[in-house]
C-alpha positions, -999 to +999 in steps of 0.1 A: +189+046-019+164+067-034+131+077-016+099+063-032+075+047-006+066+062+025+044+046+055+035+047+090+035+022+117+006+025+147+038+034+172+048+058+151+081+049+136+087+057+097+091+030+067+104+044+041+108+021+006+137+025-019+145+014-058+163-013-047+138-026-027+148-020+006+122-011+037+146+011+060+123+014+095+132+046+110+124+051+150+112+086+170+147+084+179+156+084+143+169+055+137+181+037+108+184+005+101+173-020+075+135-035+085+140-057+047+146-065+017+124-080-012+137-096-046+164-069-061+143-064-096+115-054-074+110-015-061+095-005-029+075+026-045+041+021-026+033+012+008+008+010+040-002-010+070-030-033+074-048-041+105-027-070+107+000-047+113+022-066+077+038-037+056+018-039+020+043-030-005+039-031-048+061-024-072+052-014-107+063-027-138+051-030-169+042-063-165+000-073-161+009-097-131+031-074-107+025-087-073+016-073-040+049-083-009+034-083+026+061-080+053+049-092+095+059-073+114+092-096+126+106-089+084+099-119+070+089-112+035+061-132+014+040-124-016+007-115-011-013-116-048+003-118-078-022-106-108-021-066-110-010-045-139+006-018-127+000-021-086+006+021-073-013+032-040-025+013-014-046+018+016-068-008+040-101-009+056-109-013+094-118-050+077-081-061+061-091-054+028-060-045+003-068-013-023-049-013-049-052+017-075-043-011-102-058-025-136-073-064-126-078-085-161-073-055-177-099-035-158-082-009-147-098+014-111-093+004-075-088-031-069-101-050-028-079-075-021-099-093+010-070-109+033-074-139+015-069-132-015-098-124-033-094-096-053-125-079-072-128-040-090-142-015-066-141+017-087-132+012-121-114+046-136-089+052-158-050+070-145-058+063-111-027+063-090-033+067-056-063+065-026-067+076+008-093+069+032-107+096+054-128+103+086-161+106+072-158+066+056-147+086+024-124+071-007-098+104-014-086+091-050-061+107-070-055+104-110-027+118-124-043+152-126-071+154-101-081+141-067-119+131-061-137+117-031-165+090-035-185+085-005-189+050-001-194+039+037-167+023+042-144+028+074-104+030+066-074+026+091-077+057+116-036+074+113-012+063+143-008+086+163+027+106+172+051+084+198+021+057+188+000+075+217 
């Protein structure tokens, strides 16, 4: 397929989503296999791992009720949340909240979704396509044409270390 989203697990394995909804796992010794497959109509464009070691996936469409899917470590796929418009880049904080660049009830920005599935718009803004947390407890937000650093005091998940060490 055509690779779209990328994420690393805590052991340093690479996961690549594609336009067909297939998630490939590439191990550190370069073995490639299918980790999970979403419904045929869902593309796996944006990927992020949570502290629960589940992989979260979005595939934005023109709907205002797109879903975020969760794939458990053993490869079981389920719908984590439904009701966002154009969900794109994601990142998790250390407490298990998922942050998504999306629209919620017509309001655009960064939506925080708690582990039990409660959404809240936490940063307002247009044309936001992605985000990442820094070790300084700030959030870097990517728009169509800029990067903005917001000092919010949110502790993100640490990056995986090479080869899981």
